[in-house]
N, C-alpha and C positions, 0 to 999 in steps of 0.2 A: 516531475519533480523539479526539473530545472526552473520552471515558472514559479514554483513555490519558493525556491531558494532566492532567485532574482527579485521576486516580489518582496520577500521579507527583508532582504539587504536594501533594497531601494527605499522601502518604507522607513527604515531606520535613518536613511540619509536625507529624506525629505524635510524640508524646513518647517518649523512649527507653524508659520503663518500662511502656508500654501495649502490650504484645505483640498482644493481641486487636484492638486498633484498627489497628495496622500490618497484621496479617494480613488484615483485612477489606479494607483499601485495596489490598494486594497482590492480593487476589482480583479486585477491579474492574480493576486494571491487567492482570491476566492475562487476563481476558476480552477486553479490548481489543486485546491482542497476539494473541490466538487469532483475532479477526476479520480482523486483518491477514494472517495465514497464508494464508486463502482468498480475500481480496478482491484483494490486491496481484498475484499471479500472473494472476488473471482480467482485471484491468485491464491488465497488461502484454500478455497475449495478444491483447487486443482492439485495442490502439493500434499494436502492433509490426508491422512488414512481415512477411510470411509467412516470408521467409528467415531473419528474426531471432527469432522467436518462442521457439523451443526454447532459444536462448542466453539470452534475457531471463529466462525462467522459471528456468533453471539458475542464472544469476547471483543471482537472489532466493534460491534455496536455499543457495548458497554464502555470501551475506551473513547468512543466518540462523546458519549454522555458525560464521562468523567472529565474530558477536555472542555466541554462546554461549560461544566459546572466550575472547573477550575479557572477558566477564563473570566467567569463572572466575578469570582472572588478576587482575581487579580485586579480587575478594573475597579472593584469596590475598594480595595486596600490602597491602590495608588491615587484614587480620587482625582481631585483637581491640582496636582502637584506638577512640579516642572518635568517630571519623568512620565507623565500620564500615558504617552504613546510609546516611549522608548522602552520601558520595562516589558510590556506585552510583546513588542516585537522582538526583543532580545530573547524572550522566552520561547517564542515560535522558532527561533533558530536552533535551539537544542535538538528537537526532534528531527529537523531537517538535516542537521550535522550527523546525527546517528544514522539516518537512513542513506546518507551520501557515503558513508563508511561501510555500511552493511550490505547495500544492494549488490555490490561486485561479488560477494561471498554467497548469495542466495541462488539456489538452484534453478535452472529454467524449468518451466512447466513441461511435464512429459507430453501432454496434449499440444502445446505450442511446437515442441520438437517434432512430433508426429506430423503435424500440418506442413512442416518444412522438409519432410522425407528423411530426417535424422533418427531413424529407427534404433540404431544401436545405442546412440547417446541416450534417446528416451528410455530404453530399456534399463540402461545404467542408472539413470536418475530414479526410475521407478524402484529399482532395487535398493538404492541408498535410502529412499524415503519410507521404505517398508520396515515393519518390525519384524524380524525373523522368528521371534518367539510366538508371535500371534498368526503368522501366515506361512503356509508351506510354499515351496517353489511353484508347484503346478497351480495353486490357488493365485499366486502373484501373477504367473504367466496368463491365466485366465483373465484377470483384471487388465492387464496391459493389452491383451488381444481385444478386448472389449473397448478400451479407449482408442486402439488403433482402428477397429471396425467402425466405431461411431463417427471418428474424424474423417475417415476415407468416405463414409456414406454422406456425410455433410457436405463434403466436397463435391461429390457427384451430384447431389441435389441443388447445388448452386448453379 
């Protein structure tokens, strides 16, 4: 995420006549966006309830399509004006700012916590992410034990 923010801010500061500098900065931003394509669905699938996992990952794909469509419209609307690269870069900063503020409040993945041996914390996160109306305590414990067993068996196989 830091690469995305740095690339976006640096792109806005790049001079209009330095195409190579802008292209280099866009490459950094592109790598950052590429890392989001893989990490966000993985995080969503790890923290979402089993019934909602497919929906959450599909929503991510829809958001990417919407963003791509929106970017094409923005480029079409600004055309060849003086702000042809500043407006899109400024608009990129909005989601980056929202993510910067939101990430510290997002829970760690129970699977990630189990991989680091933080079982009590992983159990608490699993309980907070579950819906008590849909899942009994013993069902939740069985799901957590499955996460724990799978993570431990992966560690053994390495």
